[in-house]
C-alpha positions in Angstrom: 63.6 85.4 -7.3 63.5 81.7 -8.3 62.5 82.7 -11.8 65.5 84.9 -12.2 67.8 82.2 -10.9 66.3 79.7 -13.4 66.8 82.2 -16.3 70.4 82.9 -15.2 71.2 79.2 -14.9 69.6 78.6 -18.3 71.7 81.3 -19.9 74.8 79.8 -18.3 74.1 76.3 -19.5 73.3 77.7 -23.0 76.5 79.6 -23.0 78.5 76.5 -22.0 76.8 74.6 -24.8 77.8 77.2 -27.4 81.4 77.1 -26.1 81.5 73.3 -26.5 79.9 73.3 -29.9 81.7 76.3 -31.4 85.0 76.8 -29.6 86.4 79.1 -32.3 83.5 81.5 -32.3 84.3 84.9 -30.8 80.8 86.1 -30.1 78.0 84.6 -28.0 74.4 84.6 -29.3 72.7 85.4 -26.0 69.2 84.8 -27.4 70.2 81.3 -28.5 71.9 80.7 -25.1 68.7 81.7 -23.3 66.4 79.6 -25.4 68.7 76.6 -25.6 69.5 76.8 -21.9 65.9 77.0 -20.7 64.6 74.4 -23.2 67.6 72.1 -22.5 67.2 72.6 -18.7 63.5 71.8 -18.8 63.6 68.8 -21.0 67.1 67.3 -20.4 67.4 68.3 -16.7 63.9 67.0 -15.8 64.4 63.8 -17.8 67.8 63.0 -16.3 66.6 63.8 -12.8 63.6 61.6 -13.1 65.5 58.7 -14.7 68.1 58.9 -11.9 65.4 58.8 -9.2 66.2 62.3 -7.9 62.7 63.6 -8.5 62.6 67.4 -9.0 65.3 68.2 -6.4 68.5 70.0 -7.5 71.2 67.4 -8.1 74.2 67.1 -10.4 72.2 64.7 -12.7 69.9 67.6 -13.4 72.8 69.9 -14.4 74.3 67.2 -16.6 70.9 66.6 -18.2 70.5 70.4 -18.7 73.8 70.6 -20.4 73.0 67.6 -22.7 69.6 69.1 -23.5 71.2 72.5 -24.3 73.8 70.9 -26.5 71.0 69.1 -28.5 69.0 72.4 -28.9 72.1 74.4 -29.8 73.3 71.8 -32.3 69.8 71.7 -33.9 69.7 75.5 -34.0 73.1 75.7 -35.7 72.2 73.0 -38.2 68.9 74.8 -39.1 70.7 78.2 -39.4 73.4 76.7 -41.8 70.8 74.9 -43.8 68.7 78.1 -44.3 71.8 80.1 -45.4 
């Protein structure tokens, strides 16, 4: 059950990152939302939580770090996609 919650939270964070970076886009790339959300949550959330001294507990710093990590992954993905086209 925890795995499903992590996947759902990752997709939510990735979706929010897409909205922030591409507000005029009408469609959501759910594959990118999932990958960016999970990667951003793992790297950014863990890093922010450990730097804030929260450990691995669920805290607002972890959510903020997850969002920042997802923003970085989404921006990199969009940059690579534009460069390949």
